[in-house]
C-alpha positions as CSV (number, residue, x, y, z in Angstrom):
1,M,0.0,-24.1,-40.4
2,D,1.9,-21.0,-41.3
3,D,-1.0,-18.7,-40.6
4,K,-1.2,-19.7,-36.9
5,V,-0.7,-16.9,-34.3
6,K,2.6,-17.7,-32.6
7,I,2.6,-17.0,-28.9
8,G,5.7,-17.1,-26.6
9,F,4.5,-17.7,-23.1
10,V,7.2,-16.7,-20.6
11,S,6.7,-18.0,-17.1
12,T,7.8,-20.3,-14.4
13,Y,6.6,-23.8,-15.1
14,P,6.4,-27.1,-13.2
15,P,8.2,-28.5,-11.3
16,V,8.1,-25.0,-9.7
17,V,5.2,-25.1,-7.3
18,S,3.2,-22.0,-7.8
19,G,-0.2,-21.0,-9.1
20,L,1.4,-19.0,-11.9
21,S,3.4,-22.0,-13.1
22,R,0.2,-24.1,-13.3
23,Y,-1.8,-21.3,-14.9
24,A,0.7,-21.0,-17.8
25,D,1.0,-24.8,-18.1
26,E,-2.7,-25.5,-18.2
27,L,-3.6,-22.6,-20.4
28,C,-1.0,-23.3,-23.0
29,D,-1.9,-27.0,-23.1
30,F,-5.6,-26.3,-23.5
31,M,-5.1,-23.7,-26.3
32,N,-2.7,-25.9,-28.2
33,S,-5.1,-28.8,-28.1
34,S,-8.3,-26.9,-28.8
35,L,-7.4,-24.0,-31.1
36,D,-6.4,-24.6,-34.7
37,D,-5.1,-21.1,-35.3
38,V,-2.9,-20.5,-32.2
39,C,0.4,-22.1,-31.2
40,A,1.6,-21.3,-27.7
41,D,5.2,-22.1,-26.9
42,K,6.1,-22.6,-23.2
43,L,9.2,-20.5,-22.5
44,S,10.5,-21.4,-19.0
45,I,12.6,-19.1,-16.8
46,N,13.3,-22.0,-14.4
47,E,15.5,-25.0,-15.0
48,S,13.4,-27.7,-16.6
49,K,14.1,-30.4,-19.2
50,R,10.4,-30.4,-20.2
51,Y,10.2,-26.9,-21.6
52,K,12.2,-24.6,-23.9
53,K,14.3,-22.1,-22.0
54,A,13.3,-18.5,-22.4
55,D,16.9,-17.4,-22.6
56,Q,17.5,-19.6,-25.6
57,A,14.4,-18.5,-27.5
58,D,14.3,-16.0,-30.3
59,F,11.5,-13.6,-29.3
60,S,11.3,-12.2,-32.8
61,E,9.8,-15.5,-34.0
62,Y,6.6,-14.8,-32.1
63,D,3.6,-12.6,-33.0
64,I,2.9,-11.9,-29.3
65,M,5.0,-12.5,-26.2
66,V,3.0,-13.1,-23.0
67,Y,4.7,-12.5,-19.6
68,N,3.1,-14.2,-16.6
69,I,3.8,-12.0,-13.6
70,G,2.8,-12.0,-9.9
71,N,4.1,-10.5,-6.7
72,H,6.9,-13.0,-5.9
73,P,10.7,-12.8,-6.4
74,M,10.5,-16.0,-8.6
75,N,8.9,-13.8,-11.3
76,Q,11.9,-11.4,-11.5
77,R,13.3,-12.8,-14.7
78,T,9.9,-12.7,-16.4
79,F,9.6,-9.1,-15.3
80,D,13.0,-8.3,-16.7
81,Y,12.1,-9.7,-20.1
82,A,8.9,-7.6,-20.1
83,L,10.9,-4.5,-19.6
84,K,13.4,-5.4,-22.3
85,N,11.0,-6.8,-24.9
86,P,7.5,-5.3,-24.1
87,S,4.4,-7.1,-25.3
88,L,1.5,-8.5,-23.2
89,V,1.8,-8.9,-19.4
90,V,-0.6,-11.1,-17.5
91,L,-0.6,-9.3,-14.2
92,H,-2.0,-11.6,-11.5
93,E,-1.7,-9.0,-8.8
94,F,-1.8,-5.2,-8.9
95,D,0.9,-5.0,-6.2
96,I,4.2,-6.3,-7.6
97,S,6.4,-4.5,-5.2
98,S,8.6,-7.6,-4.5
99,L,10.1,-7.1,-8.0
100,N,13.2,-4.9,-8.6
101,V,13.4,-2.3,-11.4
102,K,17.0,-2.9,-12.7
103,P,17.4,-0.7,-15.9
104,L,19.5,2.3,-14.9
105,F,17.3,5.0,-16.3
106,M,14.1,3.6,-14.7
107,S,15.8,3.1,-11.4
108,M,17.2,6.7,-11.6
109,M,13.6,7.9,-12.2
110,K,12.6,5.9,-9.1
111,M,9.9,4.0,-11.1
112,D,7.9,1.4,-9.2
113,P,7.6,-2.0,-11.0
114,L,4.2,-1.4,-12.5
115,S,5.1,2.1,-13.8
116,A,8.2,0.5,-15.4
117,L,6.0,-2.0,-17.2
118,V,3.7,0.7,-18.4
119,H,6.6,3.0,-19.4
120,S,8.3,0.1,-21.4
121,G,5.2,-0.1,-23.6
122,N,3.5,-3.3,-22.4
123,A,-0.2,-4.0,-22.8
124,F,-1.9,-5.9,-19.9
125,V,-4.3,-8.7,-19.0
126,V,-5.8,-8.5,-15.5
127,H,-8.5,-10.4,-13.7
128,S,-10.4,-7.6,-11.9
129,D,-12.1,-4.4,-12.8
130,Y,-10.2,-2.7,-10.0
131,A,-6.8,-3.5,-11.6
132,K,-8.1,-2.7,-15.1
133,E,-9.2,0.8,-14.0
134,R,-6.0,1.6,-12.1
135,I,-3.7,0.6,-14.9
136,E,-5.8,2.4,-17.6
137,E,-5.4,5.5,-15.5
138,R,-1.7,5.2,-16.2
139,G,-2.4,5.3,-19.9
140,A,-1.9,1.6,-20.8
141,L,-4.0,-0.8,-22.9
142,V,-5.7,-3.3,-20.6
143,F,-7.9,-6.3,-21.1
144,K,-9.9,-8.1,-18.4
145,V,-9.8,-11.9,-18.7
146,N,-11.1,-14.0,-15.9
147,E,-8.9,-16.3,-14.0
148,F,-9.8,-20.0,-14.4
149,Y,-9.9,-22.9,-11.9
150,F,-7.4,-25.7,-12.4
151,S,-8.2,-29.2,-13.5
152,R,-8.0,-32.0,-11.1
153,R,-4.6,-33.6,-10.5
154,G,-5.4,-35.1,-7.1
155,R,-4.5,-38.5,-5.8
156,D,-5.9,-40.5,-2.9
157,S,-4.6,-39.0,0.3
158,K,-5.8,-38.4,3.9
159,I,-3.9,-35.1,4.3
160,G,-6.3,-32.4,5.2
161,K,-9.2,-34.5,6.3
162,E,-11.5,-32.7,8.8
163,S,-9.3,-29.6,8.7
164,V,-9.4,-26.0,7.5
165,G,-6.8,-25.2,4.8
166,V,-4.9,-22.1,3.8
167,F,-3.5,-22.5,0.3
168,G,-0.8,-20.8,-1.8
169,Y,1.4,-17.8,-1.0
170,I,1.8,-17.4,2.8
171,A,2.4,-13.8,3.5
172,K,1.4,-10.9,5.7
173,S,-0.5,-9.4,2.8
174,K,-2.5,-12.7,2.6
175,G,-3.6,-12.4,6.3
176,A,-1.3,-15.0,7.8
177,F,-1.0,-13.3,11.2
178,E,-4.8,-12.6,11.3
179,I,-5.5,-16.3,10.6
180,L,-3.1,-17.5,13.2
181,D,-4.3,-15.2,15.9
182,A,-8.0,-16.0,15.3
183,Y,-7.2,-19.7,15.3
184,K,-5.3,-19.4,18.5
185,K,-8.3,-17.8,20.1
186,Y,-10.5,-20.6,18.7
187,A,-8.2,-23.3,19.9
188,D,-7.9,-21.8,23.4
189,R,-11.6,-21.9,23.7
190,G,-11.7,-25.6,23.1
191,G,-12.1,-25.7,19.3
192,T,-11.2,-29.1,17.8
193,L,-10.8,-28.4,14.1
194,K,-7.2,-28.7,12.8
195,L,-5.7,-26.0,10.5
196,F,-3.0,-26.4,7.9
197,F,-1.0,-24.2,5.5
198,A,0.0,-25.5,2.1
199,G,2.3,-23.5,-0.2
200,N,5.4,-21.4,0.2
201,S,6.1,-18.7,2.7
202,A,7.3,-15.3,1.7
203,D,7.8,-12.6,4.4
204,I,6.8,-14.8,7.3
205,D,8.4,-17.8,9.0
206,I,5.2,-19.7,9.4
207,E,6.7,-22.6,11.5
208,T,8.2,-20.1,14.0
209,E,4.9,-18.3,14.2
210,I,3.1,-21.6,14.9
211,N,5.6,-22.5,17.6
212,K,5.3,-19.0,19.2
213,R,1.6,-19.7,19.7
214,N,2.1,-23.2,21.0
215,L,-0.1,-24.6,18.2
216,Q,2.3,-27.3,16.9
217,S,-0.3,-30.1,17.7
218,M,-3.1,-28.2,15.9
219,I,-1.5,-26.6,12.9
220,S,0.5,-28.3,10.1
221,F,2.6,-26.7,7.4
222,Y,3.2,-28.4,4.0
223,E,5.8,-26.6,2.1
224,N,5.5,-26.6,-1.7
225,P,3.6,-29.9,-2.0
226,P,3.4,-31.4,-5.5
227,D,0.2,-30.6,-7.5
228,E,-1.3,-34.0,-7.0
229,E,-1.0,-33.7,-3.2
230,Y,-2.0,-30.1,-3.2
231,D,-5.2,-30.9,-5.1
232,S,-6.0,-33.8,-2.7
233,M,-5.7,-31.4,0.3
234,M,-8.2,-29.1,-1.4
235,E,-10.6,-32.0,-2.0
236,N,-10.2,-33.3,1.6
237,C,-10.4,-30.1,3.6
238,I,-13.7,-29.2,5.3
239,G,-13.2,-25.5,4.7
240,A,-10.6,-23.0,3.6
241,I,-9.5,-19.4,4.2
242,N,-8.3,-17.0,1.4
243,L,-7.6,-13.5,2.6
244,R,-6.5,-10.7,0.3
245,T,-5.5,-7.1,0.5
246,K,-7.1,-4.6,-1.9
247,H,-4.0,-4.5,-4.1
248,S,-3.7,-8.3,-4.0
249,G,-7.3,-8.8,-4.7
250,E,-7.2,-10.8,-7.9
251,T,-9.4,-13.9,-8.2
252,S,-6.7,-16.5,-7.5
253,A,-6.9,-19.9,-9.1
254,N,-6.6,-21.5,-5.6
255,M,-9.7,-19.7,-4.5
256,L,-11.7,-20.5,-7.7
257,K,-10.7,-24.2,-7.3
258,L,-12.1,-24.2,-3.8
259,F,-15.3,-22.6,-5.1
260,S,-15.5,-25.2,-7.9
261,L,-15.3,-27.9,-5.2
262,E,-18.0,-26.1,-3.3
263,K,-15.8,-25.8,-0.2
264,R,-16.9,-23.3,2.5
265,T,-14.2,-20.7,1.9
266,A,-13.7,-17.6,4.0
267,V,-12.8,-14.5,2.0
268,N,-12.4,-10.9,3.3
269,D,-14.4,-8.0,2.0
270,L,-11.4,-6.4,0.5
271,M,-11.3,-8.9,-2.3
272,N,-12.1,-7.4,-5.7
273,A,-14.6,-10.1,-6.7
274,D,-16.8,-10.1,-9.7
275,E,-20.5,-10.0,-9.0
276,N,-20.7,-13.6,-10.2
277,L,-18.6,-14.6,-7.2
278,S,-20.3,-12.7,-4.5
279,G,-22.4,-15.6,-3.4
280,C,-19.6,-18.2,-3.5
281,F,-17.9,-17.5,-0.2
282,Y,-18.2,-16.9,3.5
283,K,-17.6,-13.2,4.0
284,I,-15.0,-12.0,6.5
285,D,-15.1,-8.5,7.9
286,S,-11.6,-6.9,7.4
287,K,-12.3,-4.4,10.2
288,D,-12.7,-7.3,12.7
289,Y,-10.8,-10.3,11.5
290,Q,-10.7,-12.0,14.9
291,T,-14.4,-12.0,15.5
292,S,-15.3,-13.0,11.9
293,L,-12.7,-15.8,11.6
294,L,-13.6,-17.1,15.0
295,K,-17.2,-17.3,14.0
296,F,-16.1,-19.0,10.7
297,F,-14.2,-21.7,12.6
298,N,-17.1,-22.3,15.0
299,D,-19.6,-22.5,12.2
300,I,-17.5,-24.9,10.2
301,E,-17.1,-27.1,13.3
302,K,-20.8,-27.1,13.9
303,N,-21.4,-27.7,10.1
304,K,-23.5,-24.6,9.7
305,G,-23.1,-21.0,8.4
306,S,-22.9,-21.8,4.7
307,E,-26.5,-21.9,3.8
308,D,-27.1,-18.2,4.1
309,E,-23.7,-17.2,2.7
310,I,-23.3,-19.5,-0.4
311,S,-25.6,-19.6,-3.3
312,A,-26.0,-22.6,-5.6
313,D,-26.9,-20.4,-8.5
314,C,-23.7,-18.3,-8.0
315,M,-21.6,-21.5,-7.9
316,K,-23.1,-22.6,-11.2
317,K,-22.4,-19.2,-12.8
318,M,-18.8,-19.2,-11.5
319,K,-18.2,-22.7,-12.9
320,E,-19.3,-21.4,-16.3
321,S,-17.6,-17.9,-16.4
322,H,-14.3,-19.2,-14.9
323,S,-13.9,-22.4,-16.7
324,I,-10.8,-22.9,-18.8
325,E,-13.0,-23.4,-21.9
326,R,-14.6,-20.0,-21.5
327,V,-11.4,-18.2,-20.5
328,S,-9.3,-19.7,-23.3
329,E,-11.9,-18.5,-25.8
330,I,-11.5,-14.9,-24.6
331,W,-7.7,-15.3,-24.9
332,H,-8.3,-16.7,-28.4
333,Q,-10.2,-13.5,-29.4
334,L,-7.4,-11.4,-27.9
335,F,-4.7,-13.2,-29.9
336,L,-6.7,-12.7,-33.1
337,R,-6.2,-9.0,-32.5
338,K,-2.5,-9.4,-32.9
339,N,-2.1,-6.6,-35.4
340,E,-3.8,-4.2,-33.1
341,L,-1.6,-5.3,-30.2
342,K,1.5,-5.0,-32.4
343,K,0.5,-1.4,-33.4
344,Y,-0.1,-0.4,-29.8
345,I,3.2,-1.8,-28.6
346,A,5.1,-0.1,-31.5
347,E,3.5,3.3,-30.7
348,A,4.1,2.8,-27.0
349,K,7.8,2.2,-27.6
350,K,8.0,5.5,-29.5
351,K,6.2,7.3,-26.7
352,K,8.5,5.7,-24.2
353,A,11.5,7.1,-26.1
354,R,10.0,10.6,-26.1
355,N,9.1,10.4,-22.5
356,S,12.5,9.1,-21.5
357,V,14.2,12.2,-23.1
358,K,11.8,14.5,-21.3
359,R,12.2,12.8,-18.0
360,L,16.0,12.8,-18.4
361,C,16.0,16.5,-19.1
362,V,13.9,17.2,-16.1
363,F,16.2,15.0,-14.0
364,L,19.3,16.6,-15.2
365,G,17.8,20.0,-14.7
366,R,17.2,19.1,-11.0
367,C,20.8,18.0,-10.7
368,K,22.2,21.4,-11.8
């Protein structure tokens, strides 16, 4: 149909193992199969024979470009496209400091990555009220669209049985050291639960840190397991930990998947959770990680501690509000506003040009 809204969805895609890859893959597939008036093309920045390559696509053929961005260097090329051809950025984390601002003028102005995206004229989709408010303060157009939990791709596996799991991006900002130190204390006191990390490490050598604490027999690390194995680990684990900093407080798909499986999941109080999620997790005190996490491990081992923390009603509401069916319908309504988006982006580009001249004059004035 010629009247379909054409979307170019720029992202990493499988076989790259990342939540963002799977987010783009599942969302595009669902919209293409369920919406008659939207066509979403998967434009991959990674090498894959399954998808069209972003660098071979003609962006002018699309009504809206969507750039899928998180705080990981693997998203650098998507970020570069968003600076060059501004449109709609899905910002999965408020903090994207791992990305580099390459355009000369922006780097001269010492713009941080988020400021560069705003300056370029992009509109944004975010998953939390906190991120929405902070970006709106910078003058950008922002829409809040909930994250969704992924479909099941699991296969029969014993990995993760009777263990507590840590899933996804393993980094200092995701509490890796706090988890290891609390677990060390738990194990030294005779705790028997096993712990495992599944995902990819960023600014921490997780295997070295495990060895330094002499926990090789108690902690396992599964680097970038395929989706099927990853899902099985989530289904098998007896509990999970998902710690966030305030600027990395989006409602991650990993966390939502664990909630949907009704796993006892420890989340710290810095997470920017919607009210619908407040009864879905075991709350960790970010001012005293060791005590809180130690209690969590002990409660999981004794099979208690979830009854007063986790609400069946909240779980039901979460499954409704964060289902792909509900989320894709919100995306659908957003795409139908394509003319409004195009107008905003065109005006933002003009504003960018004016602001660039002003900033350059100020910069040159300082250099005199």
